[in-house]
N, CA, C and O atoms as a GROMACS GRO file, in nm:
protein
  552
    1MET      N    1   3.314   4.820  15.436
    1MET     CA    2   3.346   4.910  15.327
    1MET      C    3   3.414   4.831  15.216
    1MET      O    4   3.491   4.739  15.244
    2ARG      N    5   3.385   4.865  15.092
    2ARG     CA    6   3.432   4.787  14.979
    2ARG      C    7   3.549   4.853  14.907
    2ARG      O    8   3.580   4.817  14.794
    3GLU      N    9   3.615   4.949  14.971
    3GLU     CA   10   3.726   5.014  14.901
    3GLU      C   11   3.841   4.918  14.878
    3GLU      O   12   3.927   4.943  14.794
    4GLY      N   13   3.845   4.807  14.954
    4GLY     CA   14   3.945   4.703  14.929
    4GLY      C   15   3.932   4.647  14.788
    4GLY      O   16   4.032   4.621  14.721
    5GLU      N   17   3.807   4.628  14.744
    5GLU     CA   18   3.783   4.581  14.608
    5GLU      C   19   3.830   4.685  14.506
    5GLU      O   20   3.883   4.650  14.401
    6LEU      N   21   3.809   4.812  14.538
    6LEU     CA   22   3.856   4.917  14.449
    6LEU      C   23   4.008   4.917  14.442
    6LEU      O   24   4.066   4.942  14.337
    7SER      N   25   4.073   4.890  14.555
    7SER     CA   26   4.219   4.884  14.556
    7SER      C   27   4.270   4.770  14.468
    7SER      O   28   4.371   4.784  14.400
    8VAL      N   29   4.198   4.658  14.470
    8VAL     CA   30   4.236   4.545  14.383
    8VAL      C   31   4.226   4.587  14.237
    8VAL      O   32   4.316   4.559  14.158
    9LYS      N   33   4.116   4.653  14.202
    9LYS     CA   34   4.098   4.698  14.063
    9LYS      C   35   4.205   4.801  14.025
    9LYS      O   36   4.255   4.801  13.913
   10LEU      N   37   4.239   4.888  14.119
   10LEU     CA   38   4.344   4.987  14.094
   10LEU      C   39   4.478   4.918  14.071
   10LEU      O   40   4.556   4.960  13.986
   11SER      N   41   4.504   4.813  14.147
   11SER     CA   42   4.628   4.737  14.127
   11SER      C   43   4.630   4.672  13.988
   11SER      O   44   4.735   4.666  13.924
   12GLU      N   45   4.514   4.622  13.944
   12GLU     CA   46   4.505   4.563  13.810
   12GLU      C   47   4.534   4.670  13.704
   12GLU      O   48   4.605   4.644  13.606
   13LEU      N   49   4.479   4.788  13.725
   13LEU     CA   50   4.503   4.898  13.630
   13LEU      C   51   4.650   4.936  13.629
   13LEU      O   52   4.708   4.960  13.523
   14ASP      N   53   4.711   4.942  13.747
   14ASP     CA   54   4.853   4.974  13.757
   14ASP      C   55   4.937   4.870  13.683
   14ASP      O   56   5.033   4.904  13.614
   15LYS      N   57   4.902   4.744  13.698
   15LYS     CA   58   4.972   4.636  13.627
   15LYS      C   59   4.958   4.654  13.477
   15LYS      O   60   5.055   4.636  13.403
   16LYS      N   61   4.838   4.690  13.430
   16LYS     CA   62   4.816   4.711  13.287
   16LYS      C   63   4.902   4.827  13.236
   16LYS      O   64   4.958   4.820  13.126
   17PHE      N   65   4.911   4.934  13.316
   17PHE     CA   66   4.996   5.046  13.273
   17PHE      C   67   5.142   5.004  13.267
   17PHE      O   68   5.216   5.048  13.179
   18GLY      N   69   5.185   4.919  13.360
   18GLY     CA   70   5.321   4.866  13.355
   18GLY      C   71   5.344   4.786  13.228
   18GLY      O   72   5.449   4.797  13.164
   19GLN      N   73   5.245   4.705  13.190
   19GLN     CA   74   5.256   4.629  13.066
   19GLN      C   75   5.260   4.724  12.946
   19GLN      O   76   5.334   4.700  12.850
   20LEU      N   77   5.181   4.830  12.952
   20LEU     CA   78   5.181   4.929  12.845
   20LEU      C   79   5.320   4.988  12.827
   20LEU      O   80   5.370   4.997  12.715
   21TYR      N   81   5.382   5.029  12.937
   21TYR     CA   82   5.518   5.083  12.929
   21TYR      C   83   5.614   4.981  12.870
   21TYR      O   84   5.696   5.015  12.785
   22GLY      N   85   5.604   4.857  12.915
   22GLY     CA   86   5.693   4.753  12.865
   22GLY      C   87   5.674   4.728  12.717
   22GLY      O   88   5.771   4.711  12.642
   23ARG      N   89   5.550   4.725  12.675
   23ARG     CA   90   5.524   4.699  12.533
   23ARG      C   91   5.567   4.817  12.447
   23ARG      O   92   5.615   4.798  12.336
   24ILE      N   93   5.550   4.937  12.497
   24ILE     CA   94   5.598   5.053  12.421
   24ILE      C   95   5.751   5.050  12.411
   24ILE      O   96   5.807   5.087  12.309
   25ALA      N   97   5.817   5.005  12.517
   25ALA     CA   98   5.963   4.992  12.514
   25ALA      C   99   6.006   4.892  12.407
   25ALA      O  100   6.105   4.913  12.338
   26VAL      N  101   5.931   4.783  12.394
   26VAL     CA  102   5.960   4.684  12.288
   26VAL      C  103   5.949   4.750  12.152
   26VAL      O  104   6.030   4.724  12.063
   27CYS      N  105   5.848   4.836  12.136
   27CYS     CA  106   5.832   4.907  12.009
   27CYS      C  107   5.953   4.994  11.978
   27CYS      O  108   5.997   5.003  11.864
   28GLY      N  109   6.005   5.056  12.080
   28GLY     CA  110   6.119   5.147  12.061
   28GLY      C  111   6.248   5.076  12.023
   28GLY      O  112   6.338   5.138  11.966
   29ARG      N  113   6.258   4.948  12.053
   29ARG     CA  114   6.379   4.874  12.020
   29ARG      C  115   6.385   4.833  11.873
   29ARG      O  116   6.491   4.794  11.823
   30GLY      N  117   6.271   4.842  11.804
   30GLY     CA  118   6.270   4.809  11.663
   30GLY      C  119   6.278   4.660  11.633
   30GLY      O  120   6.316   4.623  11.522
   31ASP      N  121   6.245   4.575  11.728
   31ASP     CA  122   6.246   4.430  11.708
   31ASP      C  123   6.112   4.388  11.650
   31ASP      O  124   6.015   4.367  11.724
   32CYS      N  125   6.105   4.378  11.517
   32CYS     CA  126   5.978   4.352  11.449
   32CYS      C  127   5.917   4.218  11.488
   32CYS      O  128   5.795   4.208  11.502
   33VAL      N  129   5.998   4.114  11.506
   33VAL     CA  130   5.945   3.984  11.542
   33VAL      C  131   5.882   3.990  11.681
   33VAL      O  132   5.770   3.944  11.700
   34ARG      N  133   5.954   4.047  11.776
   34ARG     CA  134   5.902   4.058  11.913
   34ARG      C  135   5.780   4.148  11.915
   34ARG      O  136   5.683   4.120  11.987
   35LEU      N  137   5.782   4.255  11.838
   35LEU     CA  138   5.668   4.345  11.833
   35LEU      C  139   5.546   4.273  11.777
   35LEU      O  140   5.436   4.290  11.830
   36GLY      N  141   5.564   4.195  11.673
   36GLY     CA  142   5.453   4.118  11.618
   36GLY      C  143   5.396   4.021  11.719
   36GLY      O  144   5.274   4.004  11.728
   37ASP      N  145   5.484   3.957  11.796
   37ASP     CA  146   5.438   3.866  11.902
   37ASP      C  147   5.358   3.940  12.008
   37ASP      O  148   5.255   3.891  12.055
   38GLU      N  149   5.406   4.059  12.047
   38GLU     CA  150   5.337   4.139  12.148
   38GLU      C  151   5.200   4.184  12.098
   38GLU      O  152   5.102   4.185  12.173
   39ILE      N  153   5.193   4.221  11.970
   39ILE     CA  154   5.064   4.263  11.912
   39ILE      C  155   4.966   4.147  11.915
   39ILE      O  156   4.850   4.164  11.954
   40ALA      N  157   5.012   4.030  11.874
   40ALA     CA  158   4.924   3.911  11.874
   40ALA      C  159   4.878   3.879  12.016
   40ALA      O  160   4.761   3.848  12.038
   41ALA      N  161   4.970   3.885  12.111
   41ALA     CA  162   4.934   3.857  12.251
   41ALA      C  163   4.833   3.958  12.302
   41ALA      O  164   4.738   3.921  12.371
   42LEU      N  165   4.851   4.085  12.270
   42LEU     CA  166   4.759   4.188  12.315
   42LEU      C  167   4.622   4.171  12.251
   42LEU      O  168   4.520   4.193  12.317
   43ARG      N  169   4.619   4.134  12.125
   43ARG     CA  170   4.488   4.108  12.061
   43ARG      C  171   4.414   3.997  12.134
   43ARG      O  172   4.294   4.008  12.158
   44ARG      N  173   4.486   3.890  12.169
   44ARG     CA  174   4.424   3.780  12.243
   44ARG      C  175   4.375   3.828  12.380
   44ARG      O  176   4.264   3.793  12.422
   45GLU      N  177   4.457   3.907  12.448
   45GLU     CA  178   4.417   3.961  12.580
   45GLU      C  179   4.291   4.047  12.568
   45GLU      O  180   4.201   4.037  12.651
   46CYS      N  181   4.286   4.131  12.465
   46CYS     CA  182   4.168   4.216  12.446
   46CYS      C  183   4.043   4.132  12.426
   46CYS      O  184   3.938   4.160  12.485
   47GLU      N  185   4.053   4.030  12.344
   47GLU     CA  186   3.938   3.942  12.321
   47GLU      C  187   3.897   3.872  12.450
   47GLU      O  188   3.778   3.867  12.483
   48GLU      N  189   3.993   3.818  12.523
   48GLU     CA  190   3.964   3.747  12.647
   48GLU      C  191   3.906   3.841  12.752
   48GLU      O  192   3.809   3.806  12.820
   49ASN      N  193   3.964   3.960  12.766
   49ASN     CA  194   3.913   4.056  12.864
   49ASN      C  195   3.772   4.101  12.830
   49ASN      O  196   3.688   4.118  12.918
   50GLY      N  197   3.744   4.120  12.701
   50GLY     CA  198   3.609   4.156  12.659
   50GLY      C  199   3.510   4.045  12.690
   50GLY      O  200   3.400   4.071  12.738
   51ARG      N  201   3.549   3.921  12.662
   51ARG     CA  202   3.464   3.806  12.691
   51ARG      C  203   3.437   3.795  12.841
   51ARG      O  204   3.323   3.773  12.884
   52ARG      N  205   3.543   3.812  12.921
   52ARG     CA  206   3.529   3.803  13.066
   52ARG      C  207   3.439   3.913  13.121
   52ARG      O  208   3.356   3.888  13.208
   53LEU      N  209   3.455   4.034  13.069
   53LEU     CA  210   3.371   4.145  13.115
   53LEU      C  211   3.225   4.121  13.079
   53LEU      O  212   3.136   4.145  13.161
   54ARG      N  213   3.199   4.076  12.957
   54ARG     CA  214   3.060   4.045  12.917
   54ARG      C  215   3.001   3.939  13.009
   54ARG      O  216   2.885   3.948  13.049
   55GLU      N  217   3.081   3.839  13.040
   55GLU     CA  218   3.034   3.731  13.128
   55GLU      C  219   3.004   3.783  13.268
   55GLU      O  220   2.901   3.751  13.326
   56GLU      N  221   3.096   3.862  13.322
   56GLU     CA  222   3.074   3.918  13.456
   56GLU      C  223   2.949   4.005  13.460
   56GLU      O  224   2.871   3.999  13.555
   57LEU      N  225   2.929   4.085  13.356
   57LEU     CA  226   2.811   4.170  13.350
   57LEU      C  227   2.683   4.087  13.341
   57LEU      O  228   2.580   4.124  13.398
   58SER      N  229   2.689   3.976  13.270
   58SER     CA  230   2.568   3.894  13.254
   58SER      C  231   2.532   3.819  13.382
   58SER      O  232   2.416   3.780  13.398
   59HIS      N  233   2.627   3.799  13.473
   59HIS     CA  234   2.600   3.724  13.596
   59HIS      C  235   2.564   3.815  13.713
   59HIS      O  236   2.514   3.767  13.815
   60SER      N  237   2.588   3.944  13.700
   60SER     CA  238   2.562   4.035  13.811
   60SER      C  239   2.414   4.068  13.820
   60SER      O  240   2.346   4.081  13.718
   61ARG      N  241   2.367   4.081  13.942
   61ARG     CA  242   2.226   4.114  13.965
   61ARG      C  243   2.209   4.258  14.018
   61ARG      O  244   2.098   4.297  14.055
   62ALA      N  245   2.315   4.334  14.022
   62ALA     CA  246   2.308   4.471  14.073
   62ALA      C  247   2.217   4.555  13.983
   62ALA      O  248   2.211   4.534  13.862
   63SER      N  249   2.148   4.649  14.044
   63SER     CA  250   2.050   4.730  13.970
   63SER      C  251   2.113   4.818  13.862
   63SER      O  252   2.046   4.853  13.764
   64VAL      N  253   2.237   4.853  13.878
   64VAL     CA  254   2.304   4.941  13.782
   64VAL      C  255   2.356   4.865  13.660
   64VAL      O  256   2.391   4.926  13.558
   65VAL      N  257   2.362   4.733  13.668
   65VAL     CA  258   2.424   4.652  13.563
   65VAL      C  259   2.356   4.665  13.426
   65VAL      O  260   2.428   4.673  13.326
   66PRO      N  261   2.224   4.669  13.417
   66PRO     CA  262   2.166   4.683  13.282
   66PRO      C  263   2.217   4.807  13.208
   66PRO      O  264   2.241   4.802  13.088
   67ARG      N  265   2.232   4.917  13.280
   67ARG     CA  266   2.284   5.039  13.216
   67ARG      C  267   2.431   5.022  13.178
   67ARG      O  268   2.474   5.070  13.074
   68LEU      N  269   2.508   4.954  13.264
   68LEU     CA  270   2.648   4.930  13.232
   68LEU      C  271   2.662   4.837  13.112
   68LEU      O  272   2.748   4.858  13.026
   69LYS      N  273   2.578   4.734  13.107
   69LYS     CA  274   2.580   4.642  12.992
   69LYS      C  275   2.549   4.716  12.864
   69LYS      O  276   2.611   4.692  12.760
   70GLU      N  277   2.452   4.807  12.870
   70GLU     CA  278   2.415   4.885  12.752
   70GLU      C  279   2.532   4.974  12.708
   70GLU      O  280   2.562   4.983  12.588
   71ALA      N  281   2.597   5.038  12.803
   71ALA     CA  282   2.711   5.125  12.769
   71ALA      C  283   2.824   5.043  12.709
   71ALA      O  284   2.887   5.085  12.611
   72TYR      N  285   2.851   4.926  12.766
   72TYR     CA  286   2.957   4.841  12.713
   72TYR      C  287   2.922   4.790  12.573
   72TYR      O  288   3.008   4.784  12.485
   73ALA      N  289   2.795   4.754  12.552
   73ALA     CA  290   2.752   4.708  12.420
   73ALA      C  291   2.768   4.818  12.316
   73ALA      O  292   2.808   4.792  12.203
   74GLN      N  293   2.737   4.942  12.355
   74GLN     CA  294   2.754   5.054  12.263
   74GLN      C  295   2.901   5.075  12.229
   74GLN      O  296   2.936   5.103  12.114
   75LEU      N  297   2.987   5.060  12.329
   75LEU     CA  298   3.131   5.074  12.305
   75LEU      C  299   3.180   4.966  12.210
   75LEU      O  300   3.252   4.994  12.114
   76GLU      N  301   3.141   4.841  12.237
   76GLU     CA  302   3.181   4.732  12.148
   76GLU      C  303   3.129   4.753  12.006
   76GLU      O  304   3.200   4.726  11.909
   77LYS      N  305   3.006   4.800  11.995
   77LYS     CA  306   2.949   4.825  11.863
   77LYS      C  307   3.028   4.932  11.789
   77LYS      O  308   3.059   4.917  11.671
   78SER      N  309   3.062   5.040  11.858
   78SER     CA  310   3.139   5.148  11.796
   78SER      C  311   3.276   5.099  11.750
   78SER      O  312   3.320   5.130  11.639
   79VAL      N  313   3.343   5.024  11.836
   79VAL     CA  314   3.475   4.971  11.799
   79VAL      C  315   3.461   4.875  11.682
   79VAL      O  316   3.542   4.878  11.589
   80GLY      N  317   3.359   4.789  11.685
   80GLY     CA  318   3.336   4.695  11.575
   80GLY      C  319   3.309   4.766  11.445
   80GLY      O  320   3.360   4.726  11.340
   81GLN      N  321   3.228   4.873  11.449
   81GLN     CA  322   3.200   4.950  11.328
   81GLN      C  323   3.327   5.014  11.274
   81GLN      O  324   3.350   5.014  11.153
   82PHE      N  325   3.409   5.067  11.363
   82PHE     CA  326   3.535   5.129  11.319
   82PHE      C  327   3.622   5.025  11.249
   82PHE      O  328   3.677   5.050  11.142
   83LYS      N  329   3.635   4.909  11.311
   83LYS     CA  330   3.718   4.804  11.252
   83LYS      C  331   3.663   4.759  11.117
   83LYS      O  332   3.739   4.736  11.023
   84ALA      N  333   3.531   4.746  11.107
   84ALA     CA  334   3.470   4.700  10.983
   84ALA      C  335   3.483   4.805  10.872
   84ALA      O  336   3.513   4.771  10.757
   85GLU      N  337   3.459   4.931  10.907
   85GLU     CA  338   3.460   5.037  10.806
   85GLU      C  339   3.602   5.083  10.772
   85GLU      O  340   3.633   5.110  10.656
   86ASP      N  341   3.686   5.093  10.874
   86ASP     CA  342   3.818   5.152  10.854
   86ASP      C  343   3.933   5.054  10.877
   86ASP      O  344   4.050   5.091  10.866
   87GLY      N  345   3.901   4.929  10.909
   87GLY     CA  346   4.005   4.834  10.943
   87GLY      C  347   4.109   4.817  10.835
   87GLY      O  348   4.229   4.816  10.863
   88CYS      N  349   4.064   4.802  10.710
   88CYS     CA  350   4.161   4.784  10.601
   88CYS      C  351   4.242   4.911  10.581
   88CYS      O  352   4.364   4.905  10.563
   89LYS      N  353   4.175   5.025  10.586
   89LYS     CA  354   4.246   5.152  10.572
   89LYS      C  355   4.345   5.170  10.686
   89LYS      O  356   4.456   5.221  10.667
   90TRP      N  357   4.305   5.128  10.804
   90TRP     CA  358   4.389   5.142  10.922
   90TRP      C  359   4.522   5.072  10.902
   90TRP      O  360   4.627   5.126  10.934
   91ARG      N  361   4.517   4.953  10.850
   91ARG     CA  362   4.640   4.874  10.833
   91ARG      C  363   4.718   4.916  10.710
   91ARG      O  364   4.841   4.909  10.710
   92ALA      N  365   4.649   4.958  10.604
   92ALA     CA  366   4.719   4.981  10.478
   92ALA      C  367   4.732   5.128  10.439
   92ALA      O  368   4.835   5.170  10.388
   93GLY      N  369   4.625   5.206  10.463
   93GLY     CA  370   4.621   5.338  10.404
   93GLY      C  371   4.669   5.453  10.490
   93GLY      O  372   4.699   5.560  10.437
   94LEU      N  373   4.677   5.435  10.620
   94LEU     CA  374   4.719   5.545  10.705
   94LEU      C  375   4.871   5.556  10.711
   94LEU      O  376   4.943   5.456  10.705
   95THR      N  377   4.916   5.678  10.722
   95THR     CA  378   5.059   5.699  10.738
   95THR      C  379   5.100   5.663  10.881
   95THR      O  380   5.016   5.659  10.970
   96PRO      N  381   5.227   5.636  10.902
   96PRO     CA  382   5.273   5.613  11.040
   96PRO      C  383   5.240   5.730  11.133
   96PRO      O  384   5.210   5.709  11.251
   97GLU      N  385   5.246   5.852  11.080
   97GLU     CA  386   5.214   5.968  11.162
   97GLU      C  387   5.067   5.968  11.203
   97GLU      O  388   5.034   6.002  11.317
   98ASP      N  389   4.977   5.930  11.109
   98ASP     CA  390   4.835   5.922  11.142
   98ASP      C  391   4.810   5.815  11.247
   98ASP      O  392   4.731   5.835  11.339
   99LYS      N  393   4.877   5.701  11.234
   99LYS     CA  394   4.861   5.594  11.333
   99LYS      C  395   4.911   5.639  11.470
   99LYS      O  396   4.851   5.607  11.572
  100LEU      N  397   5.022   5.713  11.471
  100LEU     CA  398   5.074   5.764  11.597
  100LEU      C  399   4.977   5.863  11.660
  100LEU      O  400   4.956   5.860  11.782
  101LEU      N  401   4.920   5.949  11.580
  101LEU     CA  402   4.822   6.045  11.632
  101LEU      C  403   4.700   5.971  11.688
  101LEU      O  404   4.650   6.007  11.795
  102ALA      N  405   4.653   5.869  11.618
  102ALA     CA  406   4.541   5.790  11.667
  102ALA      C  407   4.577   5.722  11.800
  102ALA      O  408   4.495   5.715  11.890
  103ALA      N  409   4.700   5.673  11.811
  103ALA     CA  410   4.745   5.611  11.936
  103ALA      C  411   4.747   5.713  12.049
  103ALA      O  412   4.708   5.681  12.162
  104GLU      N  413   4.792   5.834  12.021
  104GLU     CA  414   4.793   5.938  12.123
  104GLU      C  415   4.652   5.968  12.172
  104GLU      O  416   4.628   5.982  12.292
  105TYR      N  417   4.557   5.978  12.078
  105TYR     CA  418   4.418   6.002  12.118
  105TYR      C  419   4.362   5.884  12.196
  105TYR      O  420   4.287   5.903  12.292
  106ALA      N  421   4.396   5.762  12.156
  106ALA     CA  422   4.348   5.645  12.230
  106ALA      C  423   4.398   5.649  12.374
  106ALA      O  424   4.324   5.616  12.466
  107LEU      N  425   4.523   5.691  12.394
  107LEU     CA  426   4.576   5.705  12.530
  107LEU      C  427   4.505   5.819  12.604
  107LEU      O  428   4.482   5.809  12.724
  108ASP      N  429   4.471   5.926  12.533
  108ASP     CA  430   4.393   6.034  12.595
  108ASP      C  431   4.257   5.982  12.640
  108ASP      O  432   4.209   6.016  12.748
  109PHE      N  433   4.194   5.898  12.556
  109PHE     CA  434   4.065   5.840  12.594
  109PHE      C  435   4.081   5.753  12.718
  109PHE      O  436   3.995   5.754  12.807
  110ALA      N  437   4.191   5.679  12.725
  110ALA     CA  438   4.216   5.592  12.841
  110ALA      C  439   4.233   5.676  12.968
  110ALA      O  440   4.183   5.639  13.074
  111ILE      N  441   4.303   5.786  12.957
  111ILE     CA  442   4.321   5.876  13.072
  111ILE      C  443   4.186   5.932  13.116
  111ILE      O  444   4.156   5.939  13.234
  112TYR      N  445   4.107   5.972  13.018
  112TYR     CA  446   3.973   6.024  13.046
  112TYR      C  447   3.890   5.918  13.118
  112TYR      O  448   3.823   5.948  13.217
  113ALA      N  449   3.894   5.796  13.069
  113ALA     CA  450   3.819   5.686  13.133
  113ALA      C  451   3.871   5.660  13.274
  113ALA      O  452   3.792   5.637  13.366
  114ALA      N  453   4.003   5.663  13.292
  114ALA     CA  454   4.062   5.640  13.424
  114ALA      C  455   4.020   5.750  13.521
  114ALA      O  456   3.991   5.722  13.638
  115ASP      N  457   4.019   5.874  13.475
  115ASP     CA  458   3.974   5.984  13.562
  115ASP      C  459   3.829   5.964  13.606
  115ASP      O  460   3.796   5.986  13.722
  116HIS      N  461   3.745   5.923  13.513
  116HIS     CA  462   3.605   5.902  13.549
  116HIS      C  463   3.587   5.780  13.638
  116HIS      O  464   3.500   5.779  13.725
  117ALA      N  465   3.667   5.678  13.618
  117ALA     CA  466   3.663   5.561  13.707
  117ALA      C  467   3.702   5.602  13.849
  117ALA      O  468   3.641   5.558  13.946
  118LEU      N  469   3.803   5.687  13.860
  118LEU     CA  470   3.844   5.737  13.991
  118LEU      C  471   3.732   5.820  14.054
  118LEU      O  472   3.703   5.805  14.173
  119LEU      N  473   3.670   5.906  13.976
  119LEU     CA  474   3.561   5.989  14.027
  119LEU      C  475   3.446   5.902  14.078
  119LEU      O  476   3.394   5.926  14.187
  120ILE      N  477   3.406   5.802  14.000
  120ILE     CA  478   3.298   5.712  14.042
  120ILE      C  479   3.338   5.638  14.169
  120ILE      O  480   3.255   5.619  14.259
  121SER      N  481   3.463   5.595  14.177
  121SER     CA  482   3.511   5.524  14.297
  121SER      C  483   3.505   5.613  14.420
  121SER      O  484   3.459   5.570  14.526
  122MET      N  485   3.551   5.737  14.405
  122MET     CA  486   3.549   5.829  14.519
  122MET      C  487   3.407   5.860  14.562
  122MET      O  488   3.379   5.868  14.682
  123GLU      N  489   3.317   5.876  14.466
  123GLU     CA  490   3.177   5.902  14.499
  123GLU      C  491   3.114   5.782  14.570
  123GLU      O  492   3.033   5.799  14.661
  124ALA      N  493   3.152   5.661  14.529
  124ALA     CA  494   3.100   5.540  14.596
  124ALA      C  495   3.149   5.533  14.739
  124ALA      O  496   3.071   5.501  14.830
  125ILE      N  497   3.276   5.562  14.761
  125ILE     CA  498   3.330   5.561  14.897
  125ILE      C  499   3.263   5.668  14.982
  125ILE      O  500   3.229   5.645  15.098
  126GLU      N  501   3.244   5.788  14.924
  126GLU     CA  502   3.176   5.896  14.996
  126GLU      C  503   3.034   5.854  15.035
  126GLU      O  504   2.990   5.882  15.146
  127ALA      N  505   2.962   5.788  14.943
  127ALA     CA  506   2.825   5.744  14.973
  127ALA      C  507   2.824   5.642  15.086
  127ALA      O  508   2.737   5.644  15.172
  128GLN      N  509   2.921   5.551  15.084
  128GLN     CA  510   2.928   5.451  15.191
  128GLN      C  511   2.958   5.517  15.325
  128GLN      O  512   2.898   5.482  15.427
  129LEU      N  513   3.051   5.612  15.325
  129LEU     CA  514   3.083   5.682  15.450
  129LEU      C  515   2.964   5.760  15.502
  129LEU      O  516   2.937   5.760  15.622
  130SER      N  517   2.892   5.826  15.413
  130SER     CA  518   2.773   5.901  15.454
  130SER      C  519   2.668   5.807  15.513
  130SER      O  520   2.605   5.839  15.613
  131GLN      N  521   2.650   5.692  15.450
  131GLN     CA  522   2.553   5.595  15.500
  131GLN      C  523   2.595   5.543  15.638
  131GLN      O  524   2.510   5.529  15.726
  132GLN      N  525   2.724   5.515  15.656
  132GLN     CA  526   2.773   5.470  15.787
  132GLN      C  527   2.749   5.576  15.893
  132GLN      O  528   2.702   5.545  16.003
  133GLU      N  529   2.781   5.701  15.861
  133GLU     CA  530   2.760   5.808  15.958
  133GLU      C  531   2.613   5.822  15.993
  133GLU      O  532   2.578   5.844  16.109
  134LYS      N  533   2.527   5.809  15.894
  134LYS     CA  534   2.384   5.819  15.919
  134LYS      C  535   2.336   5.705  16.009
  134LYS      O  536   2.257   5.727  16.101
  135GLU      N  537   2.383   5.585  15.983
  135GLU     CA  538   2.345   5.470  16.065
  135GLU      C  539   2.397   5.482  16.208
  135GLU      O  540   2.329   5.440  16.302
  136GLU      N  541   2.517   5.539  16.224
  136GLU     CA  542   2.574   5.556  16.358
  136GLU      C  543   2.500   5.661  16.440
  136GLU      O  544   2.495   5.652  16.562
  137THR      N  545   2.442   5.762  16.373
  137THR     CA  546   2.371   5.868  16.446
  137THR      C  547   2.226   5.830  16.476
  137THR      O  548   2.160   5.896  16.556
  138GLU      N  549   2.178   5.724  16.414
  138GLU     CA  550   2.038   5.683  16.439
  138GLU      C  551   2.026   5.599  16.562
  138GLU      O  552   1.916   5.556  16.597
   0.00000   0.00000   0.00000
């Protein structure tokens, strides 16, 4: 059973949420220099994680990967379009309240994605258990 791999991924997600809390705490302290450093570090992490994910997807031979690659490419394209079209406005023209609202929605999207990741994980474990039971009864 591969739920051990899912546990590893869940631990990675938990670590990321811990970092999120820590970085938000830095924001609350009002330390602009430290906040700027955290933003730069997070931008680098996002780029590296995106590169790593693209690489992992390109090396996998699983039958579901082409559809996952397509979904990821669409996500990257959408984010890229947003940055290209609204990037300048994002940094200069939006009010702090608008940026905060956008951040709240981004966190809502993350929760939505996490819920669906959990659902897919549970369905995968259920499918494996069903297959094991079927093999044991044969």
